NUMAR-333539 format. One record per residue (C-alpha): residue number from 0; residue in three letters; x, y, z. Coordinates in Angstrom, 2 decimals. Example, Ala and Ser with C-alpha at 12.3 -4.5 7.8 and 13.67 -1.06 7.14 Angstrom:
BEGIN
+--------+-------+---------+---------+---------+
! kedren ! vexti !       x !       y !       z !
+--------+-------+---------+---------+---------+
!      0 !   Ala !   12.30 !   -4.50 !    7.80 !
!      1 !   Ser !   13.67 !   -1.06 !    7.14 !
+--------+-------+---------+---------+---------+
This chain:
BEGIN
+--------+-------+---------+---------+---------+
! kedren ! vexti !       x !       y !       z !
+--------+-------+---------+---------+---------+
!      0 !   Unk !   97.06 !  109.12 !  103.72 !
!      1 !   Unk !   97.28 !  112.82 !  103.26 !
!      2 !   Unk !   93.88 !  114.05 !  102.06 !
!      3 !   Unk !   92.90 !  117.28 !  100.40 !
!      4 !   Unk !   90.04 !  119.00 !  102.16 !
!      5 !   Unk !   87.65 !  121.50 !  100.62 !
!      6 !   Unk !   85.39 !  122.31 !  103.52 !
!      7 !   Unk !   85.85 !  125.58 !  105.34 !
!      8 !   Unk !   87.44 !  124.02 !  108.39 !
!      9 !   Unk !   91.06 !  123.98 !  109.46 !
!     10 !   Unk !   93.88 !  123.29 !  107.07 !
!     11 !   Unk !   95.21 !  119.76 !  106.84 !
!     12 !   Unk !   97.63 !  119.17 !  109.68 !
!     13 !   Unk !   99.79 !  116.80 !  107.67 !
!     14 !   Unk !  100.90 !  119.52 !  105.29 !
!     15 !   Unk !  102.11 !  121.67 !  108.17 !
!     16 !   Unk !  104.59 !  119.01 !  109.30 !
!     17 !   Unk !  105.86 !  117.70 !  105.98 !
!     18 !   Unk !  109.28 !  118.28 !  104.45 !
!     19 !   Unk !  110.15 !  117.81 !  100.82 !
!     20 !   Unk !  112.25 !  114.74 !  100.16 !
!     21 !   Unk !  115.46 !  115.96 !   98.61 !
!     22 !   Unk !  119.20 !  115.65 !   99.08 !
!     23 !   Unk !  119.31 !  118.14 !  101.96 !
!     24 !   Unk !  116.49 !  116.57 !  103.99 !
!     25 !   Unk !  117.92 !  113.07 !  103.48 !
!     26 !   Unk !  121.30 !  114.33 !  104.65 !
!     27 !   Unk !  119.64 !  115.77 !  107.74 !
!     28 !   Unk !  117.83 !  112.50 !  108.46 !
!     29 !   Unk !  121.11 !  110.61 !  108.11 !
!     30 !   Unk !  122.29 !  112.40 !  111.25 !
!     31 !   Unk !  119.55 !  110.71 !  113.27 !
!     32 !   Unk !  119.97 !  107.37 !  111.49 !
!     33 !   Unk !  123.47 !  107.25 !  112.97 !
!     34 !   Unk !  121.73 !  106.42 !  116.26 !
!     35 !   Unk !  120.84 !  103.06 !  114.72 !
!     36 !   Unk !  124.51 !  102.10 !  114.43 !
!     37 !   Unk !  124.82 !  100.47 !  117.89 !
!     38 !   Unk !  121.83 !   98.26 !  117.03 !
!     39 !   Unk !  122.58 !   97.68 !  113.36 !
!     40 !   Unk !  122.79 !   93.89 !  113.60 !
!     41 !   Unk !  119.37 !   93.62 !  115.23 !
!     42 !   Unk !  118.03 !   96.03 !  112.64 !
!     43 !   Unk !  119.45 !   93.94 !  109.78 !
!     44 !   Unk !  118.08 !   90.78 !  111.40 !
!     45 !   Unk !  114.65 !   92.42 !  111.55 !
!     46 !   Unk !  114.93 !   93.25 !  107.83 !
!     47 !   Unk !  115.71 !   89.60 !  107.06 !
!     48 !   Unk !  112.63 !   88.45 !  108.99 !
!     49 !   Unk !  110.60 !   91.15 !  107.24 !
!     50 !   Unk !  111.75 !   89.90 !  103.85 !
!     51 !   Unk !  110.92 !   86.30 !  104.78 !
!     52 !   Unk !  107.49 !   87.33 !  106.07 !
!     53 !   Unk !  106.71 !   89.07 !  102.77 !
!     54 !   Unk !  107.87 !   86.09 !  100.70 !
!     55 !   Unk !  105.73 !   83.65 !  102.68 !
!     56 !   Unk !  102.75 !   85.94 !  102.15 !
!     57 !   Unk !  103.28 !   85.72 !   98.37 !
!     58 !   Unk !  103.05 !   81.93 !   98.54 !
!     59 !   Unk !   99.39 !   81.77 !   99.60 !
!     60 !   Unk !   97.72 !   82.81 !   96.30 !
!     61 !   Unk !   99.75 !   80.17 !   94.46 !
!     62 !   Unk !   98.81 !   77.51 !   97.00 !
!     63 !   Unk !   95.12 !   78.47 !   96.85 !
!     64 !   Unk !   95.15 !   78.25 !   93.06 !
!     65 !   Unk !   96.89 !   74.87 !   93.26 !
!     66 !   Unk !   94.25 !   73.63 !   95.69 !
!     67 !   Unk !   91.45 !   74.65 !   93.33 !
!     68 !   Unk !   93.14 !   72.94 !   90.37 !
!     69 !   Unk !   93.75 !   69.82 !   92.45 !
!     70 !   Unk !   90.07 !   69.73 !   93.40 !
!     71 !   Unk !   89.20 !   69.83 !   89.68 !
!     72 !   Unk !   91.65 !   67.05 !   88.92 !
!     73 !   Unk !   94.13 !   69.41 !   87.23 !
!     74 !   Unk !   97.23 !   69.27 !   89.47 !
!     75 !   Unk !  100.01 !   71.75 !   88.93 !
!     76 !   Unk !  103.33 !   70.43 !   87.69 !
!     77 !   Unk !  105.32 !   72.01 !   90.51 !
!     78 !   Unk !  103.24 !   70.41 !   93.30 !
!     79 !   Unk !  104.63 !   66.90 !   94.03 !
!     80 !   Unk !  102.50 !   65.16 !   95.16 !
!     81 !   Unk !   99.62 !   67.49 !   94.25 !
!     82 !   Unk !   96.80 !   66.18 !   96.46 !
!     83 !   Unk !   94.43 !   68.56 !   98.24 !
!     84 !   Unk !   95.52 !   67.35 !  101.67 !
!     85 !   Unk !   99.21 !   67.85 !  100.85 !
!     86 !   Unk !   98.62 !   71.39 !   99.63 !
!     87 !   Unk !   96.56 !   72.13 !  102.75 !
!     88 !   Unk !   99.34 !   70.85 !  105.05 !
!     89 !   Unk !  101.93 !   72.90 !  103.17 !
!     90 !   Unk !   99.72 !   75.99 !  103.51 !
!     91 !   Unk !   99.46 !   75.60 !  107.29 !
!     92 !   Unk !  103.22 !   75.02 !  107.59 !
!     93 !   Unk !  103.93 !   78.21 !  105.66 !
!     94 !   Unk !  101.33 !   80.05 !  107.73 !
!     95 !   Unk !  103.08 !   78.90 !  110.91 !
!     96 !   Unk !  106.47 !   80.01 !  109.56 !
!     97 !   Unk !  105.02 !   83.40 !  108.63 !
!     98 !   Unk !  103.65 !   83.81 !  112.15 !
!     99 !   Unk !  107.05 !   83.03 !  113.67 !
!    100 !   Unk !  109.05 !   85.38 !  111.42 !
!    101 !   Unk !  106.41 !   88.12 !  111.88 !
!    102 !   Unk !  106.85 !   87.89 !  115.66 !
!    103 !   Unk !  110.63 !   88.30 !  115.46 !
!    104 !   Unk !  110.29 !   91.07 !  112.86 !
!    105 !   Unk !  108.09 !   93.13 !  115.15 !
!    106 !   Unk !  110.23 !   92.31 !  118.20 !
!    107 !   Unk !  113.52 !   93.40 !  116.62 !
!    108 !   Unk !  112.15 !   96.54 !  114.96 !
!    109 !   Unk !  110.44 !   97.77 !  118.12 !
!    110 !   Unk !  113.55 !   97.09 !  120.23 !
!    111 !   Unk !  115.81 !   98.98 !  117.82 !
!    112 !   Unk !  113.38 !  101.89 !  117.52 !
!    113 !   Unk !  112.77 !  102.20 !  121.27 !
!    114 !   Unk !  116.46 !  102.16 !  122.16 !
!    115 !   Unk !  117.42 !  104.54 !  119.35 !
!    116 !   Unk !  114.68 !  107.01 !  120.24 !
!    117 !   Unk !  115.67 !  106.82 !  123.91 !
!    118 !   Unk !  119.24 !  107.76 !  122.92 !
!    119 !   Unk !  117.98 !  110.65 !  120.79 !
!    120 !   Unk !  115.69 !  111.88 !  123.58 !
!    121 !   Unk !  118.52 !  111.75 !  126.11 !
!    122 !   Unk !  120.96 !  113.64 !  123.86 !
!    123 !   Unk !  118.34 !  116.20 !  122.85 !
!    124 !   Unk !  117.31 !  116.84 !  126.44 !
!    125 !   Unk !  120.91 !  117.19 !  127.59 !
!    126 !   Unk !  121.62 !  119.56 !  124.71 !
!    127 !   Unk !  118.61 !  121.67 !  125.67 !
!    128 !   Unk !  119.55 !  122.12 !  129.32 !
!    129 !   Unk !  123.14 !  123.04 !  128.44 !
!    130 !   Unk !  122.24 !  125.72 !  125.90 !
!    131 !   Unk !  122.72 !  129.41 !  126.84 !
!    132 !   Unk !  119.79 !  131.45 !  128.12 !
!    133 !   Unk !  119.50 !  133.55 !  124.96 !
!    134 !   Unk !  118.39 !  130.38 !  123.14 !
!    135 !   Unk !  115.34 !  130.08 !  125.44 !
!    136 !   Unk !  114.57 !  133.81 !  125.25 !
!    137 !   Unk !  113.44 !  133.51 !  121.62 !
!    138 !   Unk !  111.58 !  130.18 !  121.93 !
!    139 !   Unk !  108.47 !  129.01 !  123.72 !
!    140 !   Unk !  108.59 !  126.14 !  126.19 !
!    141 !   Unk !  105.71 !  124.39 !  124.42 !
!    142 !   Unk !  107.60 !  124.42 !  121.13 !
!    143 !   Unk !  110.69 !  122.86 !  122.68 !
!    144 !   Unk !  108.61 !  120.28 !  124.53 !
!    145 !   Unk !  106.89 !  119.40 !  121.25 !
!    146 !   Unk !  110.25 !  118.53 !  119.73 !
!    147 !   Unk !  110.93 !  116.07 !  122.53 !
!    148 !   Unk !  107.46 !  114.52 !  122.36 !
!    149 !   Unk !  105.56 !  114.92 !  119.08 !
!    150 !   Unk !  108.52 !  115.12 !  116.70 !
!    151 !   Unk !  110.37 !  112.20 !  118.24 !
!    152 !   Unk !  107.15 !  110.17 !  118.36 !
!    153 !   Unk !  106.75 !  110.72 !  114.64 !
!    154 !   Unk !  110.32 !  109.53 !  114.06 !
!    155 !   Unk !  109.65 !  106.53 !  116.29 !
!    156 !   Unk !  106.55 !  105.59 !  114.28 !
!    157 !   Unk !  108.60 !  105.80 !  111.10 !
!    158 !   Unk !  111.29 !  103.50 !  112.44 !
!    159 !   Unk !  108.89 !  100.93 !  113.90 !
!    160 !   Unk !  106.11 !  100.92 !  111.31 !
!    161 !   Unk !  106.59 !  103.06 !  108.21 !
!    162 !   Unk !  110.07 !  101.88 !  107.26 !
!    163 !   Unk !  109.16 !   98.21 !  107.72 !
!    164 !   Unk !  105.89 !   98.66 !  105.85 !
!    165 !   Unk !  107.64 !  100.33 !  102.91 !
!    166 !   Unk !  110.05 !   97.40 !  102.57 !
!    167 !   Unk !  107.20 !   94.91 !  102.92 !
!    168 !   Unk !  104.99 !   96.61 !  100.33 !
!    169 !   Unk !  107.94 !   96.96 !   97.94 !
!    170 !   Unk !  108.62 !   93.22 !   98.16 !
!    171 !   Unk !  104.91 !   92.48 !   97.62 !
!    172 !   Unk !  104.78 !   94.88 !   94.67 !
!    173 !   Unk !  107.87 !   93.56 !   92.88 !
!    174 !   Unk !  107.13 !   89.93 !   93.74 !
!    175 !   Unk !  103.46 !   90.26 !   92.85 !
!    176 !   Unk !  104.15 !   91.78 !   89.43 !
!    177 !   Unk !  106.77 !   89.12 !   88.70 !
!    178 !   Unk !  104.36 !   86.33 !   89.62 !
!    179 !   Unk !  101.59 !   87.93 !   87.57 !
!    180 !   Unk !  103.82 !   87.72 !   84.50 !
!    181 !   Unk !  104.64 !   84.08 !   85.31 !
!    182 !   Unk !  101.00 !   83.06 !   85.86 !
!    183 !   Unk !   99.59 !   84.73 !   82.74 !
!    184 !   Unk !  101.58 !   87.09 !   80.47 !
!    185 !   Unk !   98.44 !   87.82 !   78.41 !
!    186 !   Unk !   96.42 !   89.00 !   81.41 !
!    187 !   Unk !   99.40 !   91.04 !   82.65 !
!    188 !   Unk !   99.69 !   92.88 !   79.33 !
!    189 !   Unk !   95.95 !   93.52 !   79.47 !
!    190 !   Unk !   96.32 !   95.05 !   82.94 !
!    191 !   Unk !   99.36 !   97.15 !   82.06 !
!    192 !   Unk !   97.51 !   98.68 !   79.12 !
!    193 !   Unk !   95.37 !  100.84 !   81.45 !
!    194 !   Unk !   98.09 !  101.58 !   84.04 !
!    195 !   Unk !   99.63 !  104.63 !   82.24 !
!    196 !   Unk !   96.17 !  106.21 !   81.98 !
!    197 !   Unk !   95.62 !  105.83 !   85.73 !
!    198 !   Unk !   99.05 !  107.26 !   86.60 !
!    199 !   Unk !   98.74 !  110.30 !   84.32 !
!    200 !   Unk !   95.21 !  111.01 !   85.56 !
!    201 !   Unk !   96.22 !  110.68 !   89.22 !
!    202 !   Unk !   99.15 !  113.09 !   88.79 !
!    203 !   Unk !   97.05 !  115.67 !   86.91 !
!    204 !   Unk !   94.04 !  115.54 !   89.22 !
!    205 !   Unk !   96.24 !  115.46 !   92.32 !
!    206 !   Unk !   98.09 !  118.66 !   91.42 !
!    207 !   Unk !   94.89 !  120.46 !   90.47 !
!    208 !   Unk !   93.08 !  119.38 !   93.64 !
!    209 !   Unk !   95.98 !  120.51 !   95.87 !
!    210 !   Unk !   96.07 !  123.87 !   94.08 !
!    211 !   Unk !   92.35 !  124.45 !   94.59 !
!    212 !   Unk !   92.61 !  123.33 !   98.21 !
!    213 !   Unk !   95.31 !  125.96 !   98.85 !
!    214 !   Unk !   93.16 !  128.60 !   97.16 !
!    215 !   Unk !   90.22 !  127.73 !   99.42 !
!    216 !   Unk !   92.40 !  127.99 !  102.53 !
!    217 !   Unk !   93.84 !  131.34 !  101.35 !
!    218 !   Unk !   90.36 !  132.76 !  100.79 !
!    219 !   Unk !   89.26 !  131.53 !  104.21 !
!    220 !   Unk !   92.29 !  133.27 !  105.72 !
!    221 !   Unk !   91.25 !  136.48 !  103.93 !
!    222 !   Unk !   87.76 !  136.25 !  105.43 !
!    223 !   Unk !   89.25 !  135.76 !  108.88 !
!    224 !   Unk !   91.38 !  138.86 !  108.29 !
!    225 !   Unk !   88.20 !  140.84 !  107.63 !
!    226 !   Unk !   86.78 !  139.71 !  110.97 !
!    227 !   Unk !   90.00 !  140.65 !  112.75 !
!    228 !   Unk !   90.16 !  144.10 !  111.12 !
!    229 !   Unk !   86.52 !  144.76 !  111.92 !
!    230 !   Unk !   86.79 !  143.79 !  115.57 !
!    231 !   Unk !   90.04 !  145.73 !  116.05 !
!    232 !   Unk !   88.46 !  148.83 !  114.58 !
!    233 !   Unk !   84.96 !  148.28 !  115.94 !
!    234 !   Unk !   84.86 !  151.79 !  117.37 !
!    235 !   Unk !   85.38 !  153.31 !  113.90 !
!    236 !   Unk !   82.83 !  150.94 !  112.39 !
!    237 !   Unk !   80.25 !  152.07 !  114.94 !
!    238 !   Unk !   81.20 !  155.73 !  114.60 !
!    239 !   Unk !   80.66 !  155.78 !  110.81 !
!    240 !   Unk !   77.75 !  153.26 !  110.83 !
!    241 !   Unk !   79.68 !  150.88 !  108.56 !
!    242 !   Unk !   78.12 !  147.67 !  109.91 !
!    243 !   Unk !   76.30 !  146.95 !  106.65 !
!    244 !   Unk !   79.44 !  147.61 !  104.59 !
!    245 !   Unk !   81.60 !  145.26 !  106.69 !
!    246 !   Unk !   78.88 !  142.59 !  106.68 !
!    247 !   Unk !   78.66 !  142.74 !  102.88 !
!    248 !   Unk !   82.44 !  142.60 !  102.58 !
!    249 !   Unk !   82.56 !  139.51 !  104.79 !
!    250 !   Unk !   79.63 !  137.94 !  102.88 !
!    251 !   Unk !   81.43 !  138.41 !   99.54 !
!    252 !   Unk !   84.56 !  136.78 !  100.95 !
!    253 !   Unk !   82.58 !  133.79 !  102.25 !
!    254 !   Unk !   80.83 !  133.38 !   98.91 !
!    255 !   Unk !   84.21 !  133.18 !   97.22 !
!    256 !   Unk !   85.32 !  130.52 !   99.72 !
!    257 !   Unk !   82.19 !  128.47 !   98.97 !
!    258 !   Unk !   82.67 !  128.87 !   95.21 !
!    259 !   Unk !   86.24 !  127.58 !   95.31 !
!    260 !   Unk !   85.33 !  124.77 !   97.72 !
!    261 !   Unk !   82.50 !  123.58 !   95.47 !
!    262 !   Unk !   84.77 !  123.72 !   92.45 !
!    263 !   Unk !   87.27 !  121.55 !   94.29 !
!    264 !   Unk !   84.54 !  119.18 !   95.45 !
!    265 !   Unk !   83.33 !  118.77 !   91.86 !
!    266 !   Unk !   86.83 !  117.98 !   90.66 !
!    267 !   Unk !   87.47 !  115.63 !   93.57 !
!    268 !   Unk !   84.17 !  113.82 !   93.03 !
!    269 !   Unk !   84.88 !  113.44 !   89.31 !
!    270 !   Unk !   88.33 !  112.03 !   90.04 !
!    271 !   Unk !   86.94 !  109.59 !   92.61 !
!    272 !   Unk !   84.30 !  108.39 !   90.13 !
!    273 !   Unk !   86.93 !  107.99 !   87.44 !
!    274 !   Unk !   89.22 !  105.95 !   89.71 !
!    275 !   Unk !   86.34 !  103.75 !   90.91 !
!    276 !   Unk !   85.29 !  103.07 !   87.33 !
!    277 !   Unk !   88.84 !  102.25 !   86.25 !
!    278 !   Unk !   89.63 !  100.04 !   89.24 !
!    279 !   Unk !   86.42 !   98.01 !   89.19 !
!    280 !   Unk !   86.48 !   98.06 !   85.41 !
!    281 !   Unk !   89.96 !   96.52 !   85.54 !
!    282 !   Unk !   88.70 !   93.79 !   87.89 !
!    283 !   Unk !   85.73 !   93.02 !   85.64 !
!    284 !   Unk !   88.00 !   93.11 !   82.59 !
!    285 !   Unk !   90.50 !   90.71 !   84.13 !
!    286 !   Unk !   87.78 !   88.25 !   85.14 !
!    287 !   Unk !   86.14 !   88.54 !   81.72 !
!    288 !   Unk !   89.34 !   88.12 !   79.72 !
!    289 !   Unk !   90.57 !   85.43 !   82.12 !
!    290 !   Unk !   87.30 !   83.52 !   81.66 !
!    291 !   Unk !   87.85 !   83.66 !   77.90 !
!    292 !   Unk !   91.35 !   82.23 !   78.35 !
!    293 !   Unk !   89.95 !   79.50 !   80.62 !
!    294 !   Unk !   87.33 !   78.56 !   78.02 !
!    295 !   Unk !   90.07 !   78.39 !   75.37 !
!    296 !   Unk !   92.23 !   76.16 !   77.56 !
!    297 !   Unk !   95.03 !   78.74 !   77.88 !
!    298 !   Unk !   94.48 !   79.21 !   81.61 !
!    299 !   Unk !   93.20 !   77.03 !   84.44 !
!    300 !   Unk !   90.61 !   78.12 !   86.99 !
!    301 !   Unk !   93.22 !   77.87 !   89.74 !
!    302 !   Unk !   95.65 !   80.08 !   87.81 !
!    303 !   Unk !   92.89 !   82.64 !   87.25 !
!    304 !   Unk !   92.18 !   82.66 !   91.00 !
!    305 !   Unk !   95.89 !   83.00 !   91.72 !
!    306 !   Unk !   96.16 !   85.86 !   89.25 !
!    307 !   Unk !   93.23 !   87.76 !   90.80 !
!    308 !   Unk !   94.72 !   87.39 !   94.29 !
!    309 !   Unk !   98.14 !   88.59 !   93.15 !
!    310 !   Unk !   96.44 !   91.54 !   91.42 !
!    311 !   Unk !   94.87 !   92.43 !   94.76 !
!    312 !   Unk !   98.30 !   92.21 !   96.41 !
!    313 !   Unk !   99.81 !   94.55 !   93.82 !
!    314 !   Unk !   96.88 !   96.98 !   93.97 !
!    315 !   Unk !   96.97 !   97.13 !   97.76 !
!    316 !   Unk !  100.75 !   97.70 !   97.73 !
!    317 !   Unk !  100.44 !  100.54 !   95.23 !
!    318 !   Unk !   97.61 !  102.09 !   97.26 !
!    319 !   Unk !   99.65 !  102.25 !  100.46 !
!    320 !   Unk !  102.67 !  104.06 !   99.02 !
!    321 !   Unk !  101.13 !  107.59 !   99.03 !
!    322 !   Unk !  100.36 !  107.30 !  102.76 !
!    323 !   Unk !  103.79 !  105.86 !  103.52 !
!    324 !   Unk !  105.41 !  108.63 !  101.48 !
!    325 !   Unk !  103.48 !  111.25 !  103.46 !
!    326 !   Unk !  104.62 !  109.66 !  106.74 !
!    327 !   Unk !  108.23 !  109.77 !  105.58 !
!    328 !   Unk !  107.82 !  113.47 !  104.72 !
!    329 !   Unk !  106.50 !  114.17 !  108.22 !
!    330 !   Unk !  109.36 !  112.20 !  109.76 !
!    331 !   Unk !  111.89 !  114.21 !  107.76 !
!    332 !   Unk !  110.27 !  117.44 !  108.94 !
!    333 !   Unk !  110.49 !  116.22 !  112.53 !
!    334 !   Unk !  114.13 !  115.20 !  111.99 !
!    335 !   Unk !  115.01 !  118.72 !  110.86 !
!    336 !   Unk !  113.58 !  120.24 !  114.03 !
!    337 !   Unk !  115.36 !  117.75 !  116.29 !
!    338 !   Unk !  118.67 !  118.13 !  114.45 !
!    339 !   Unk !  118.32 !  121.91 !  114.87 !
!    340 !   Unk !  118.50 !  121.45 !  118.64 !
!    341 !   Unk !  121.30 !  118.90 !  118.49 !
!    342 !   Unk !  123.28 !  121.28 !  116.27 !
!    343 !   Unk !  123.05 !  124.26 !  118.64 !
!    344 !   Unk !  126.25 !  125.38 !  120.38 !
!    345 !   Unk !  126.46 !  124.43 !  124.02 !
!    346 !   Unk !  127.95 !  126.21 !  127.02 !
!    347 !   Unk !  130.72 !  123.65 !  127.25 !
!    348 !   Unk !  132.76 !  121.71 !  124.75 !
!    349 !   Unk !  131.35 !  118.67 !  122.96 !
!    350 !   Unk !  133.86 !  116.31 !  124.54 !
!    351 !   Unk !  133.17 !  117.39 !  128.10 !
!    352 !   Unk !  129.45 !  117.23 !  127.48 !
!    353 !   Unk !  129.72 !  113.74 !  126.08 !
!    354 !   Unk !  131.49 !  112.56 !  129.19 !
!    355 !   Unk !  128.54 !  113.71 !  131.28 !
!    356 !   Unk !  126.02 !  111.72 !  129.25 !
!    357 !   Unk !  124.97 !  108.29 !  130.52 !
!    358 !   Unk !  125.77 !  105.23 !  128.47 !
!    359 !   Unk !  123.41 !  104.12 !  125.72 !
!    360 !   Unk !  120.59 !  101.86 !  126.75 !
+--------+-------+---------+---------+---------+
């Protein structure tokens, strides 16, 4: 997950590589997604296995709740027959099926990603070596090599991991919320009552923390500028005995950096405390209100256990989306830099160049 930093170290690397998700960046990424076309059927098959893997994962909280109710002599209506041994056998069968579909999901996604990235690397490399010399005159070799290594590796990670994880977490989120409503509408309404407060607070604190983080980095850059100016003009500083003046100027700049960093740390600490209180407060509230419903006969112990587990599924899915979103932003930024090379004019025509390329893997 992209994190805001308030210490006086280097700026967060993630922000340097991100691209805003908008119509233009998505259009740019679509140019690289065309490399998936030769392997589209394997990609779609991997999505099917991914969907099945997510659905089987959603079955376990329900089975665990059913097992608890069966142990208490309160079998669920939908379990026929509802003995503990039967539920246990069903759980292991579903676990085995999930293991099988997970294997094929990983196998297909990795194969599609590896072959697609190999095609992109080959085309990008061929485009590079056929570009005119004036293209290389204005660019460093390390920068171009980074586009073939780091940028394409980021795209590869997105295709193999991030994209699949986004689909998986989306299925868990939608399925989990739906099952929460089915298990206990009263508990779900209780949970949803605090959700708007968390969302509004996260948006407000997030924007403020990012703003303060940028201010701290700007002030640190100003202090580094003072050092650079002083060392470049060290002869003048010595000639006019301005060492004390420059030292005081640098000290004032550092004090401002510390002041902004501490302000950001205070805000970040307050936000973390607020989130911890709300999250654990929600867990305590659900258990408390659920226990009241159990005592009133409106909810079984197994259903309460199932509800808590599904709540954990939903919370975990929501917590992973910021990190996945940041990874997609970095992948889009990498796509723009790769597409820039692929879009450069070559020494020879596109058709003749294509004939020189080897066949796809």
